[in-house]
C-alpha positions in Angstrom: 16.7 8.8 11.8 13.6 9.9 10.0 11.0 11.2 12.5 8.0 11.4 10.1 7.3 11.7 6.4 4.8 14.5 5.8 4.9 14.6 2.0 5.8 12.4 -1.0 6.5 14.7 -3.9 6.7 13.6 -7.6 8.3 16.1 -10.0 8.1 15.2 -13.7 8.2 11.5 -12.8 8.0 9.0 -15.7 8.9 5.3 -16.0 11.7 5.1 -18.6 9.8 2.4 -20.4 7.2 5.1 -21.3 9.8 7.6 -22.5 9.2 7.1 -26.2 5.5 6.6 -25.9 2.6 9.0 -26.6 0.8 8.9 -23.2 -2.9 9.7 -22.6 -3.7 12.6 -20.3 -2.3 11.8 -16.9 -2.5 13.6 -13.6 0.8 12.0 -12.4 3.3 11.2 -15.2 5.3 14.3 -16.1 3.4 16.4 -13.5 4.1 17.9 -10.1 2.2 15.8 -7.6 2.2 15.9 -3.8 0.8 13.1 -1.6 0.3 14.6 1.9 0.2 12.7 5.2 -3.4 12.3 6.3 -4.8 12.5 2.8 -6.9 10.0 0.8 -5.9 9.2 -2.7 -7.1 6.8 -5.5 -4.6 6.3 -8.4 -6.5 4.8 -11.3 -5.2 3.4 -14.6 -5.8 0.9 -17.3 -3.9 -2.3 -17.0 -0.3 -1.6 -18.0 -0.6 2.1 -17.1 2.1 1.9 -14.5 0.3 1.9 -11.1 2.4 -1.0 -9.7 5.5 0.7 -11.1 4.7 3.9 -9.2 4.2 1.9 -6.0 7.6 0.2 -6.6 9.2 3.6 -7.1 7.8 4.9 -3.9 9.0 1.8 -2.0 12.4 2.0 -3.5 12.4 -1.4 -5.1 12.7 0.1 -8.5 14.4 3.3 -9.7 14.1 3.0 -13.5 12.3 6.4 -13.9 13.2 9.9 -15.0 12.3 12.9 -12.8 12.4 13.2 -9.1 10.7 11.5 -6.2 11.2 13.1 -2.8 10.2 12.4 0.8 9.8 15.9 2.2 13.1 17.6 1.3 15.0 14.3 0.6 15.5 13.0 -2.9 14.8 9.3 -2.7 17.8 8.6 -4.9 20.1 10.0 -2.1 18.8 7.6 0.6 21.1 5.0 2.1 20.2 1.3 2.5 19.6 1.8 6.2 17.3 4.8 5.5 15.3 2.8 3.1 15.0 0.0 5.6 13.7 2.5 8.2 11.2 3.9 5.7 9.8 0.5 4.9 9.7 -0.5 8.6 8.3 2.6 10.2 6.9 5.1 7.6 5.5 3.4 4.5 3.3 0.3 4.6 2.7 -1.6 1.4 0.3 -4.3 0.1 1.6 -5.5 -3.3 -0.8 -6.8 -5.9 0.9 -10.2 -5.8 0.3 -10.3 -2.0 3.7 -12.0 -1.2 2.3 -14.4 1.4 4.3 -17.5 2.4 2.0 -20.3 1.2 3.2 -22.9 3.7 2.7 -20.7 6.7 -0.7 -20.2 8.3 -2.7 -17.0 7.9 -1.9 -15.9 11.4 1.8 -16.7 11.1 2.0 -14.6 7.9 0.5 -11.7 9.8 2.7 -12.2 12.9 5.9 -12.2 10.9 5.3 -8.4 10.6 3.4 -7.7 13.8 5.9 -9.3 16.1 8.8 -7.4 14.5 7.1 -4.0 14.6 5.3 -4.4 17.9 2.8 -1.8 16.7 -0.4 -4.0 16.7 -1.3 -6.6 19.3 -2.9 -10.0 18.8 -6.2 -8.9 20.1 -6.6 -6.3 17.4 -5.5 -8.8 14.7 -8.1 -11.3 15.9 -10.8 -8.6 15.7 -9.8 -7.8 12.2 -9.8 -11.5 11.2 -13.3 -11.8 12.7 -14.7 -8.6 11.0 -13.3 -9.8 7.6 -14.9 -13.2 8.1 -11.7 -15.3 8.1 -11.2 -16.0 11.8 -12.1 -19.7 11.0 -9.2 -19.7 8.5 -6.7 -18.3 11.1 -4.6 -21.5 11.2 -5.0 -22.6 7.6 -1.9 -22.5 5.4 -2.1 -19.4 3.2 -1.7 -21.4 0.1 -4.9 -23.3 0.8 -7.0 -20.1 1.1 -9.0 -18.6 -1.8 -7.5 -15.5 -3.4 -10.1 -13.3 -1.7 -9.1 -14.8 1.7 -5.5 -14.3 0.9 -6.2 -10.6 0.1 -7.8 -10.1 3.5 -4.8 -11.8 5.3 -2.3 -9.6 3.3 -4.4 -6.5 4.0 -4.2 -7.2 7.8 -0.5 -7.9 7.6 0.1 -4.5 5.8 -1.5 -2.7 8.8 0.8 -4.3 11.4 3.5 -1.7 11.4 3.8 2.1 12.0 3.2 4.1 8.9 2.8 7.7 7.6 1.5 6.4 4.3 0.0 3.1 3.3 0.1 1.9 -0.4 -2.5 -0.6 -1.4 -2.2 -2.1 -4.9 -5.5 -3.7 -6.0 -6.3 -4.7 -2.3 -9.9 -5.7 -3.0 -9.9 -7.0 -6.6 -11.4 -10.4 -5.4 -13.7 -9.1 -2.6 -17.4 -8.5 -2.8 -18.8 -5.1 -1.9 -19.6 -6.0 1.7 -16.1 -7.2 2.4 -14.7 -4.2 0.5 -16.6 -1.9 2.8 -15.3 -3.7 5.9 -11.8 -3.7 4.6 -12.1 0.1 3.8 -13.4 0.8 7.3 -10.5 -1.1 9.0 -7.9 0.7 6.8 -9.6 4.1 7.6 -9.6 3.4 11.3 -5.9 2.4 11.4 -4.9 5.3 9.2 -6.8 7.7 11.4 -5.2 6.3 14.5 -1.8 7.0 12.9 -2.7 10.2 11.2 -1.5 8.5 8.0 -2.4 8.8 4.3 -4.0 6.1 2.2 -2.9 5.7 -1.4 -4.9 3.0 -3.3 -4.0 1.8 -6.8 -6.7 0.2 -8.9 -7.8 -0.6 -12.5 -11.5 -0.6 -11.6 -12.4 -2.1 -8.3 -11.1 0.4 -5.7 -11.1 0.2 -2.0 -14.3 2.0 -1.0 -12.6 4.9 0.9 -14.8 7.9 1.3 -14.1 10.9 -1.0 -10.5 10.2 -2.1 -8.7 12.5 -4.4 -8.7 10.7 -7.8 -5.5 10.7 -10.0 -5.4 8.9 -13.3 -2.2 7.6 -14.8 
């Protein structure tokens, strides 16, 4: 059983698809990088720079990279299926760029799929988040009928509904205006502070407005 993840360490990491390419200056690829629990990080890149790949490597859904990715002292390649399941359930939350909502289910049912399994966030807090993000009136709408910006807000709330030491947010506010971006950032900050967790945001140019993150370009 994994009690807590304090650090995610990258040592000379590089997607194999980039192995023969001349890369621009990067603070991550082929470098030694440590993401620490409680930190705030913004990973920036041009489109195609590998930000979604890096998130997938950390989540264990892809391993087509050279170099080493470690959780504290454990090489991620050595983890068993059950250990990966535990990491995704209790230690690393993830909002993918494609959102991965079930379009036929309502907004609230998409959220509760995770919240009821984890038991980490109650319905009262979820309803407050829906209200703050201006989508409480869309609570019972099928996700597939919501705008992309509304879907992003639903998926963001869902990503918070589990225990985590790190939360990875891939383009979480690309379709939000500045006002909703700031509200979303405040909610993420509050929940990360409550858990003592790190926030790692991935963006090509419209980042979550977290205060004073460490910026790392790909």
